[in-house]
C-alpha positions as CSV (number, residue, x, y, z in Angstrom):
1,M,9.1,-17.7,36.7
2,A,12.4,-19.2,36.6
3,R,12.1,-21.2,33.4
4,T,10.7,-18.1,31.8
5,L,13.7,-16.1,32.2
6,L,15.8,-19.0,31.7
7,L,14.1,-18.9,27.8
8,L,14.3,-15.4,27.5
9,G,17.8,-15.2,28.2
10,V,18.5,-18.3,25.8
11,L,16.2,-16.7,23.1
12,Y,18.5,-13.3,23.3
13,F,21.7,-15.5,22.6
14,G,20.0,-17.5,20.0
15,A,18.8,-14.3,18.1
16,H,22.4,-13.0,18.0
17,A,23.8,-16.3,16.8
18,V,21.0,-16.4,14.1
19,A,21.8,-12.9,13.1
20,L,25.3,-13.9,12.7
21,A,24.8,-17.5,10.8
22,F,22.7,-14.9,7.9
23,T,26.4,-14.3,6.5
24,R,26.8,-18.0,5.7
25,T,23.5,-19.5,5.3
26,R,21.4,-16.6,3.4
27,V,18.8,-17.6,5.8
28,P,17.6,-14.3,7.4
29,D,17.1,-14.4,11.4
30,V,13.4,-12.9,10.9
31,L,12.2,-16.9,9.5
32,L,14.2,-18.6,12.2
33,L,12.6,-16.6,14.8
34,M,9.4,-17.1,13.3
35,I,9.9,-20.9,13.2
36,V,11.0,-20.8,16.8
37,G,7.6,-19.0,17.7
38,I,5.7,-22.0,15.7
39,V,7.3,-24.6,17.4
40,A,6.7,-23.1,20.9
41,G,3.2,-21.9,19.7
42,P,1.0,-24.1,17.5
43,I,3.3,-27.6,17.1
44,T,4.0,-28.1,20.5
45,H,1.6,-26.0,22.5
46,L,4.0,-25.0,25.3
47,V,3.1,-21.3,24.8
48,S,-0.1,-19.7,23.1
49,P,-0.7,-15.9,22.4
50,T,-3.3,-15.5,24.9
51,A,-0.8,-16.2,27.8
52,F,0.6,-12.9,26.9
53,G,-2.8,-11.3,27.4
54,T,-2.4,-7.6,26.1
55,I,1.1,-7.5,26.5
56,G,1.7,-9.3,22.9
57,P,-0.3,-6.6,20.8
58,V,1.5,-3.6,23.0
59,L,5.0,-5.4,22.6
60,A,4.2,-5.7,18.5
61,T,3.2,-2.0,18.4
62,I,6.5,-0.8,20.4
63,T,8.4,-3.0,18.0
64,L,7.2,-1.2,14.8
65,A,7.5,2.1,16.3
66,A,10.9,1.4,17.9
67,I,11.9,0.1,14.1
68,L,10.3,2.8,12.5
69,F,12.1,5.8,14.4
70,E,15.4,4.0,14.2
71,S,15.3,3.9,10.1
72,G,13.7,7.7,10.1
73,T,17.1,8.5,11.9
74,A,19.2,7.1,9.1
75,L,17.1,8.3,6.2
76,D,18.6,11.6,4.5
77,L,16.4,13.9,3.4
78,T,17.9,14.4,-0.2
79,S,17.3,10.5,-0.8
80,V,13.8,10.7,0.6
81,A,12.9,13.6,-1.6
82,R,14.5,11.6,-5.0
83,S,12.9,8.7,-3.7
84,A,9.1,9.7,-3.3
85,R,8.3,9.5,-6.8
86,S,8.8,5.7,-7.5
87,T,7.7,5.1,-3.6
88,L,4.2,6.4,-4.3
89,A,4.1,4.6,-7.9
90,I,5.3,1.2,-6.4
91,A,3.1,1.7,-3.4
92,L,-0.1,2.3,-5.3
93,A,0.5,-0.3,-8.0
94,T,1.2,-3.0,-5.4
95,V,-1.5,-2.2,-3.1
96,A,-3.8,-2.3,-6.3
97,V,-2.8,-5.4,-7.5
98,T,-2.5,-7.2,-4.2
99,I,-6.2,-6.6,-3.7
100,V,-7.4,-7.6,-7.2
101,I,-5.4,-10.8,-6.8
102,V,-6.2,-11.9,-3.5
103,A,-9.7,-11.4,-4.4
104,V,-10.1,-13.3,-7.3
105,A,-8.3,-16.0,-5.7
106,A,-10.5,-15.6,-2.7
107,V,-13.7,-16.1,-4.8
108,S,-12.4,-18.7,-7.3
109,L,-11.1,-21.3,-4.7
110,G,-12.4,-19.9,-1.2
111,G,-16.1,-19.7,-2.1
112,L,-15.9,-16.0,-0.9
113,T,-18.3,-13.1,-2.4
114,W,-16.7,-10.2,-4.3
115,A,-17.5,-7.4,-1.3
116,T,-15.4,-10.1,1.3
117,A,-12.9,-10.9,-1.1
118,F,-12.0,-7.6,-1.8
119,L,-12.0,-6.7,2.0
120,L,-9.4,-9.8,2.6
121,G,-7.6,-8.5,-0.3
122,A,-7.3,-4.7,1.6
123,I,-6.0,-6.4,4.6
124,V,-3.4,-8.3,3.2
125,S,-2.5,-5.3,0.9
126,G,0.3,-4.2,2.7
127,T,4.1,-4.7,3.3
128,S,5.3,-5.1,7.0
129,S,7.4,-2.5,8.2
130,A,8.8,-4.9,10.5
131,V,9.7,-7.4,8.1
132,V,11.4,-5.1,5.5
133,I,13.1,-2.7,7.3
134,P,16.0,-5.2,9.5
135,M,16.1,-6.9,6.0
136,V,17.1,-3.9,4.3
137,G,19.9,-3.3,7.0
138,A,21.0,-7.0,6.8
139,L,21.4,-7.2,3.1
140,R,22.9,-3.6,3.0
141,M,21.1,-2.5,-0.1
142,K,22.0,1.1,-1.7
143,E,20.4,4.2,0.3
144,R,17.8,4.9,-2.5
145,T,16.6,1.4,-2.9
146,G,16.4,0.8,0.6
147,T,14.4,4.2,1.1
148,I,11.9,3.2,-1.0
149,L,11.7,0.0,0.4
150,I,11.3,1.7,3.6
151,L,8.8,4.3,3.0
152,E,6.6,2.0,1.0
153,S,6.1,-0.4,4.1
154,A,5.3,2.7,6.1
155,L,2.9,4.2,3.3
156,T,1.2,0.5,2.6
157,D,0.4,0.5,6.5
158,V,-1.6,3.6,6.3
159,L,-3.2,2.3,2.9
160,C,-4.3,-1.2,4.3
161,I,-5.8,0.1,7.2
162,V,-7.7,3.1,5.7
163,L,-9.0,0.8,3.4
164,T,-10.0,-2.4,5.3
165,F,-11.9,-0.2,7.4
166,A,-13.7,1.4,4.6
167,L,-14.4,-1.8,2.8
168,L,-15.7,-3.2,6.7
169,D,-18.2,-0.1,6.8
170,A,-19.3,-0.6,3.5
171,Q,-20.2,-4.4,4.2
172,T,-21.9,-3.5,7.6
173,Q,-23.7,-0.3,6.3
174,D,-24.2,-1.5,2.5
175,T,-22.5,2.0,1.3
176,L,-19.1,3.0,0.1
177,S,-18.1,6.5,-0.4
178,I,-14.6,7.2,-2.4
179,G,-14.6,10.8,-1.4
180,P,-14.3,10.0,2.3
181,V,-11.4,7.3,1.9
182,V,-9.4,9.2,-0.1
183,G,-10.0,12.3,2.5
184,R,-9.0,10.3,5.2
185,T,-5.7,8.7,3.9
186,L,-4.4,11.9,3.1
187,A,-5.4,13.1,6.2
188,S,-3.5,10.3,8.1
189,L,-0.7,10.8,6.1
190,T,-0.3,14.5,6.2
191,F,-1.1,15.0,10.0
192,A,1.0,12.5,11.2
193,A,3.9,13.8,9.3
194,V,3.2,17.3,10.8
195,I,3.0,15.7,14.3
196,G,6.2,13.9,13.8
197,V,8.2,16.9,12.1
198,A,6.3,19.2,15.5
199,G,7.8,16.8,17.7
200,G,10.8,16.8,16.7
201,T,11.0,20.2,16.8
202,A,10.0,20.5,20.0
203,W,12.4,18.0,21.1
204,L,15.5,19.4,19.6
205,R,14.4,22.6,21.6
206,I,14.7,20.5,25.1
207,W,17.2,18.3,24.1
208,N,20.0,19.6,25.8
209,W,18.3,20.0,29.0
210,V,16.9,16.4,29.2
211,R,20.2,15.2,28.8
212,Q,21.4,16.8,32.1
213,F,18.9,14.5,33.7
214,P,20.2,11.2,34.9
215,A,19.9,7.8,32.7
216,T,17.9,9.6,30.1
217,M,19.4,7.3,27.1
218,F,15.9,5.7,26.6
219,A,13.9,9.4,26.4
220,T,14.2,10.0,23.0
221,L,12.3,6.5,22.1
222,A,9.8,7.3,24.7
223,W,8.9,10.4,23.2
224,A,8.7,8.3,19.7
225,L,6.1,6.2,21.5
226,V,4.3,9.4,22.8
227,L,4.0,11.1,19.4
228,Y,2.8,7.2,18.2
229,G,0.0,6.9,20.1
230,F,-0.7,10.8,20.4
231,A,-1.2,10.3,16.5
232,E,-3.0,7.0,16.4
233,V,-5.7,8.8,19.3
234,L,-6.7,11.6,17.0
235,G,-7.0,8.8,13.8
236,F,-4.0,9.7,11.8
237,S,-0.8,7.0,11.2
238,G,1.5,6.7,14.3
239,A,3.7,5.0,11.8
240,I,4.1,8.0,9.7
241,A,4.5,10.2,12.8
242,V,7.7,8.3,14.4
243,L,8.9,7.6,11.0
244,S,8.8,11.6,10.3
245,L,10.0,12.2,13.9
246,G,13.2,10.4,13.4
247,L,13.8,11.9,9.9
248,S,13.1,15.2,11.3
249,L,16.1,14.7,14.2
250,R,18.6,13.3,11.7
251,N,17.7,16.5,9.2
252,H,17.3,19.2,11.4
253,E,20.0,21.5,9.7
254,S,18.2,20.6,6.0
255,L,14.7,21.5,7.6
256,K,16.4,24.9,9.2
257,L,14.2,23.8,12.2
258,N,17.4,25.4,14.3
259,Q,15.7,28.9,12.9
260,L,12.6,28.7,14.7
261,F,14.4,29.2,18.3
262,R,17.1,31.6,17.7
263,G,20.3,31.3,20.0
264,S,19.3,27.3,20.5
265,T,22.4,25.1,19.5
266,F,20.9,21.5,18.4
267,S,23.1,18.5,18.9
268,G,22.8,15.7,16.5
269,I,22.1,12.2,17.7
270,D,25.7,10.6,18.4
271,I,27.4,7.2,17.8
272,T,26.3,6.0,21.4
273,E,22.2,6.8,21.2
274,Q,22.7,5.4,17.6
275,R,24.1,1.9,18.8
276,F,21.6,1.9,21.8
277,Y,18.7,2.4,19.7
278,A,20.0,-0.4,17.3
279,E,20.2,-2.6,20.4
280,V,16.5,-2.0,21.5
281,V,15.4,-2.6,18.4
282,F,17.3,-6.0,17.8
283,L,15.5,-7.2,21.0
284,L,12.1,-6.0,20.5
285,K,12.3,-7.5,17.0
286,T,13.5,-10.7,18.6
287,F,10.4,-11.1,20.5
288,F,8.2,-9.8,18.1
289,F,9.1,-12.5,15.6
290,V,8.7,-15.3,18.2
291,Y,5.4,-13.7,19.1
292,L,4.3,-13.8,15.5
293,G,5.0,-17.9,15.2
294,I,3.3,-18.2,18.1
295,S,0.5,-16.7,17.1
296,M,0.2,-18.5,13.6
297,R,-2.8,-20.7,13.0
298,F,-2.8,-24.1,10.8
299,D,-6.1,-24.8,11.4
300,S,-7.5,-24.1,7.5
301,I,-6.0,-26.6,4.6
302,A,-7.9,-24.4,2.1
303,G,-7.1,-21.5,3.5
304,F,-3.4,-22.2,2.7
305,A,-4.4,-23.4,-0.6
306,V,-5.8,-19.8,-1.3
307,A,-3.0,-18.1,0.0
308,A,-0.6,-19.9,-1.7
309,V,-2.3,-19.3,-5.2
310,A,-3.0,-15.6,-4.5
311,L,0.8,-15.0,-3.6
312,L,2.3,-16.8,-6.6
313,G,0.1,-14.0,-8.4
314,V,1.3,-11.0,-6.0
315,Y,4.9,-12.3,-6.2
316,A,4.6,-12.2,-10.4
317,A,2.9,-9.1,-10.5
318,R,5.6,-7.6,-8.1
319,V,8.4,-8.5,-10.5
320,I,6.6,-7.1,-13.0
321,I,6.1,-3.5,-10.9
322,V,9.4,-3.2,-9.6
323,R,11.1,-3.8,-13.0
324,E,8.5,-1.2,-14.7
325,L,9.0,1.3,-11.9
326,V,12.0,1.9,-10.7
327,S,15.1,4.0,-12.1
328,K,16.8,2.0,-14.9
329,D,20.1,3.1,-13.2
330,T,19.2,0.7,-9.7
331,P,21.8,-2.0,-9.1
332,R,20.5,-5.4,-10.7
333,N,20.9,-6.7,-7.1
334,D,18.5,-4.3,-5.2
335,V,16.1,-4.4,-8.1
336,A,16.2,-8.2,-7.6
337,V,15.5,-7.7,-4.2
338,A,13.0,-5.1,-4.0
339,A,10.9,-7.6,-6.1
340,V,10.5,-10.0,-3.3
341,M,9.9,-7.5,-0.8
342,V,6.1,-8.1,0.0
343,P,5.9,-9.6,3.2
344,K,2.9,-9.2,5.6
345,G,3.4,-8.9,8.9
346,L,1.1,-8.9,12.3
347,A,-0.7,-5.7,11.0
348,A,-2.4,-7.7,8.6
349,A,-3.0,-10.6,11.3
350,V,-4.5,-8.0,14.1
351,L,-7.0,-6.7,11.1
352,A,-8.1,-10.2,10.5
353,G,-9.8,-10.3,13.3
354,L,-12.1,-7.3,12.4
355,P,-14.6,-9.0,9.9
356,I,-15.3,-11.9,12.4
357,Q,-16.0,-9.0,15.2
358,A,-18.2,-7.2,12.6
359,G,-20.1,-10.2,11.8
360,V,-19.2,-10.3,8.3
361,A,-20.3,-13.6,6.1
362,G,-17.2,-15.4,5.6
363,G,-15.2,-13.7,8.7
364,D,-13.4,-17.0,9.5
365,T,-12.4,-17.8,6.3
366,V,-10.8,-14.3,5.9
367,Q,-8.5,-14.9,9.0
368,A,-7.7,-18.4,7.7
369,V,-6.7,-17.1,5.0
370,T,-4.7,-13.8,6.2
371,Y,-2.7,-16.1,8.6
372,A,-1.2,-18.4,5.9
373,I,-0.7,-15.7,3.8
374,V,1.5,-13.5,6.9
375,L,3.5,-16.9,7.1
376,I,3.9,-18.3,3.3
377,S,4.9,-14.4,2.6
378,I,7.6,-14.1,5.2
379,T,8.9,-17.4,4.4
380,L,9.0,-16.7,0.4
381,T,10.6,-12.9,1.1
382,A,13.1,-14.6,3.2
383,L,13.9,-17.5,1.3
384,A,14.0,-15.7,-1.8
385,A,16.0,-12.3,-0.1
386,G,18.6,-15.2,1.1
387,F,18.8,-17.1,-2.4
388,L,19.5,-13.7,-4.1
389,G,22.7,-13.2,-2.3
390,T,23.8,-16.4,-3.5
391,N,26.6,-17.4,-7.0
392,A,23.2,-19.4,-8.1
393,A,21.0,-16.7,-8.4
394,A,23.2,-14.3,-11.2
395,G,21.2,-16.3,-13.8
396,V,17.7,-15.4,-12.5
397,K,18.9,-12.0,-12.0
398,R,20.3,-11.2,-15.7
399,T,17.4,-13.0,-17.1
400,L,14.5,-10.9,-15.2
401,F,16.6,-7.9,-14.7
402,G,19.1,-7.8,-17.5
403,R,18.2,-4.1,-18.5
404,F,19.7,-3.1,-15.2
405,P,23.0,-2.8,-14.4
406,A,25.2,-5.4,-12.8
407,E,27.0,-4.7,-9.0
408,P,30.6,-3.5,-9.7
409,P,32.9,-6.1,-8.8
410,D,34.3,-6.3,-5.2
411,P,38.3,-5.1,-5.5
412,A,38.8,-7.4,-2.5
């Protein structure tokens, strides 16, 4: 117990140190935290995922909910509306292209059948909110571009989960109906958003009353967890629900939620609460990425080969997708960063175990390749984003994204 407490304390201060080092080294803290987990887990075997029991996956879910909620409280509704079209286009294009490229690589190099290969592609087709959102904040992107990446990560989480279960059913029951897949996706998005906004309206109604109780700083985050779980129990997206909750709390005046309760005064989220949410997210993010590193597997060289080839194609396609679909007045640096923001996260790692549980042929290969894709994609995204912030990257950005305006010079 004493060693565990010592490790947790050192890990917290170490996370602050690597976050501060990002300004100089341009190496994002998410990568360094994952490396700590890899050293403690797969390399030295000091800790294993089983040591966490059910706490590990629960911690990952809480982290995702907290990150999405906090990002929702920072989103302006006007910016969301302006970004909706680009977000949908980029998200759908990235998911579709990722599924095809990963499937081709898995069939050619991994020996999987086309059905299992497309299932693998669906599993890794989303981008990880837990990776994207902290990096967007650390890289200080423009609000519109950052909003696109945040919304894309939440949307693709829903798409990859729905598509994975649909293709898994097709594998086990020899049937695939496009209509139900589209219906489940739209229902998950729509009803989750309704749950989030309704939950935000209810919370605004009782917020001032709740604040009269002692020690209620965590109450809003607890409410976010309630809505996340409620949406998931109903079969909808908990991620979209908590994102909508944060968005409704931030934009309650624009949404005219105060008109639903005459005579009520809604106070906004104050600076103290914002700082508290940021601190909670930082703490959860620290343990999340260390746990993700501990959960990595290195028992399949062939899996890493398939992952590497597939990701080369995915990142190349992402450059084209972003270059063609983002607004032409987007700053060049933002476009370049958006082009490398396709990391995979714990959602993919969790979904990777489903084919084995369902008895799908090649399920062990699917899991091995997925773990490799998660590790390599986070590493590539972190290193590429760090490199794009250096002077050496100016030529690369000018060559690939010369049609976009360069950042105005810093007055300092």
